[in-house]
C-alpha positions, 0 to 999 in steps of 0.5 A: 125625357127626350130632347132632339139633337137639333134642339141642343144645337139650337141652344148654342145659338141663343142669346144669353137671356134666352139660353139661361131661360131654356137651360132652367126649363130643361133642368126643371123637366129633368128633375120632374122626369127623375121624380116620375120615372127614375134616372135610368132613361138614356135620354135623361142621362145624356142631358148631363154631358150635354149640359156640361159641354154648354156650361164649359162653352158659355160663361153666362151658364156658370151660375147653374153649376150647383143645380147642374151638380144636383142633376148629376147626383140624381142621375148617378153621374157622380163623376160630373159633380162640380165639387167646388160649386155643388151644395154640401150634400152633392159635394159629399157624395162626390167626395165619398166615391172619389178614389185617392189611390187613383189620382182623385178620380170620381166613380159614378153610381153604376161603377160603385155598384159593380165594385161592391159586387166584386169587393164582396167576393162575387164573380161578375160579368159586366156588360156596359157601353164603351164610355162606362169606364170599365177599366177603372174598375180593375184599377180600383180593385187593385187599389183595394189591396185585396188582390195580390196575384192577378191574371189579366187576359187582353186580346192584343199586345197593343192593349197589353202595353196600354194596360201596363203603362196605366198600372205602372203609373198608378201603382209605382212599384206595387206590382210586378208586371209579367207581360213578356214570355221570358219574364219570371214571376216573383213570390210577391204581388204579381199581375200576369198580363197576356194574350190568351196564347201567352197565358195558356203557356205560362208555367209560373201562375200559381194560385190567383186571387183574381182573373180578369177577361176583357172583351169577353164576348170573344169567348163565344165561337159564334163570333167567328174569331179563330182565336176563340178556342185558345181563349176558352182554353186559357180562361179555363186554365186560369179559372181553375187557379183563381178564387174570383173572376171578372169579365168585361165587355160592351153591349151584351144582353145575355150570357149562356151557361150549362145547367150543371151549376159549375159556374156561379156569377152575377151578370150586370147589364147596363146602358149607363153611358157617360157621354152623349152622341149626335148622329148624322145620316149621310146614307143618301149622299150621292158621292160618299167619298167626296163627302167623307173627305169633306167631313174629315177636312172640317176642324170641328170634327177632329179628332176623327176616326174613320172606320173602314172594312179592311186594311187595304181600304184604309191604305187606299183612302189614306193615300188618296186623301193626302194627295189633295188635302193636308190637315196637320203640319205637326207630323212631318218629323214622324213621316221623315222617320218612317222614310228613313227607318221603314222605307221611302216607298211606304205610302204611310209616310206621305199620309202621316206627313199630311195629318192622316194616320192609319191603324190596322193589324198590319201596322207595326205595334210601336208605329201604331202606338205612336200613331194613336198617341199623336192622334190623342195629342192632336197632331194627327187629326184623322185616323183611318182604322179597322176593327183592330182599333175598335176593340179596346185601344183608348182614343180621344175621338170626338167623331166616328165616321162609319164609312163601311158596313162590313169587316173584310167582306161580311156585313157587321152585326148590330153588336159590332156596329154599337161598339164602333159607334161607342168610340165617339166622345170621351169623358173629360174631353168630348162630352158630346161625340159625333157619329156620321153614318154612310150606310144603313145600320144593321137591325137591332138584335139581342147579343147573347154570348155562349162561351165554350167553357160555360157550355157542355164539354160534350159539345165542345170542339176537339181543340178545346177538350184536349186542354181539359184537366182529366179530373174535369172530364167525362168518360165521353170526353176521355173517349174522344181524347183517346181517339185523337191520341190514336189518330195523331199518335200523340199524348195529351201534351202533344195534342195541346201543341197540335191544337195551337194550329188546329187538330185537323190542320195537325192531322193534315201536317202529319200526313204531309210529313210522311209524304215529305219523308218519302220524297227525301225532304230535309226535315232532320235538322237541329239548331240553325238550319240551312236555307234548304232545310227551312224551305223543306219545312215551309213546303210541308205546311204550305201544302196545308196553309196558304202562304198569303196568310203569312204576307207572302205569295209563294212558299219560296218567297216565305223561305226567302223572307225568313232567311233574309230576316235572319241574315239582316244585321238590323231590322232597319236594314231588312225593311229598307231592302224590302222597300227598295225591292218592292214593286207591287201596289201601294196598298200591299206594301205593308204585307211585310208586317203581316209576315213579321206578325206571323213570325211572332205567332203562327209560323213558330207553331207550324214549325213546332208541329212539323218537328213533333211529327218528324220526331214521331217518325224517328228523325233526330229533329230539334227546331226549338232554338230556331223557333225561339229566335224566329218568334222574336225576329232573330233579335235579342229578346230585350229588343223585341220586348221594348218594341212591344212597349212602344220603342221601335226596334229600329231605335233600340237596336242602335243602343244594343251592344250584344251583351246588354240586359234590359236595365243597361239598355233602358239606362242608355235610352234614358241617358240619350233622352235626358241629356239630349245626345245626338244618338236620338233626334228630337222627334225620337227623344219624344217618342222614347220618352213617351213610350217609357214614361221618362220624367226627369231622368227616371223611368 
């Protein structure tokens, strides 16, 4: 069954009598289609959300709620059943699949099927559209009480925080959530929540009941994700400790595994979607930029995501559109805060003030989190984004405008296009989403995922095989590892550290350390280094890795930034001084945040590998204290952790006395919110309250 989107649009213009007649005909056609061909046809499935939108908008259709609920039941979209208006059978079905522990949420047919597989103890790999509600299945598993120690792998810290908030609200006090590197797990019910890098290095995992891997397609090295090897190594380690696993991802058709039968799982591939999507073809528009600005200026399209190819493109478009248009007057306080705490020269403040947000990998996490929150609330109606937002952060977008057809300089494939398109519409808010296409979509292709850990170890890269346990390796793999040990002069643990930067990069670093020592470079230091000693290490790895990977132009600038960050009394001071001295193009202003991200991961690993080879050469070198503090921006761990949880460090550092633990700092922040003290502005109180879920003085 297929009804053109133009026909649905026409229905909204009909008079009451004509509309009722046409809706009755559509429901009858749908019932006949279900009897003839079943309920899995995507064209049939989208009838339900489209009818839901019409019934909400047109009161004269309310008498159709019982028949509509029957259609929802027949298609398996049980979450659309109107329990109050449905007949007793349909209402009973909806009640049966409603989970009280999840706030009364109702599951649909495909969710129930997947959940039954998991509760039967089977491993499951689920491929489903973005609107399927995959994360709800994780919550349902936790609510079952069968899983007490769980590891959840997510690709970004933003997703970690989103997951943490949801679990904390739904399971108050039931699980200890271990998310930060310094967190210590207890013996009770624990959720180990982390990116692959964090979970790979944890030593307190113990035995696990369940391992969950979101966006599992990233296990395929063919996706050209530089973190793929680390992800495979982390998941390999977790599965060795876990009695069951659950992988989730969108739009995957096949999963390849080795023929040795080591990995057993059920693969569920479904096209089951809970929202409908209208697509508008703007490929032949003469001036695409003008048309883009015209569409995002239309309130009927809000909230709108604009997908572009790169951070620089997002920055430039947001900066340009705000010069001639404003779409909101509810974000001025956010803009004022950015000017006062990041710098008046940062372009984003002007864009925010006029209602345009930006989301990409260079935006600070707490600011990005607040931006998404305001987008979902409606005070930032338009969000320019790159693939960082597409990969999992939940938004309430009605419209997605796919302005570019590339990520950086490479055209995206059909899989990525489908994921971007899948962000349009949201169950319960926008039953019918909109997609505006400005370029030709890629040709349809089959998406096959071939995880390294599911393949033959003999074909796996060196950076992965060094993480394999010896009892799992073949003689061929052992021989490869022995060769690596000889080339690098390292034991297995040393090889694993070397793999954090790449085995080949580590080999080049070993050679550069030797050359640096011949030049008399100052690599023998411990504790807190002097400026020249930082520069000596930076000079070594800058001969192997380009400085622009870390948000700078030269090794000297990188050394200066690291030293300046360490010397600055507050993060606010560091950023304001940077802003005051910045003289480049607007689009590159936020490279300082790329530097700060590199301080968290990237630079610490390079310093550690250089230290390892310096010690191997006989030097008394110990960079561990410096590396630890660099990874948290030379700030107290609690400040860095709260920044990851959505409280910007510029706020929390005002409350930190130098001796506070997490409890004391949270108490101070809560008191400032609840008692409305002058320590926080009204805008900051709302920000902190939302980030920490403060309600009536309780965290």
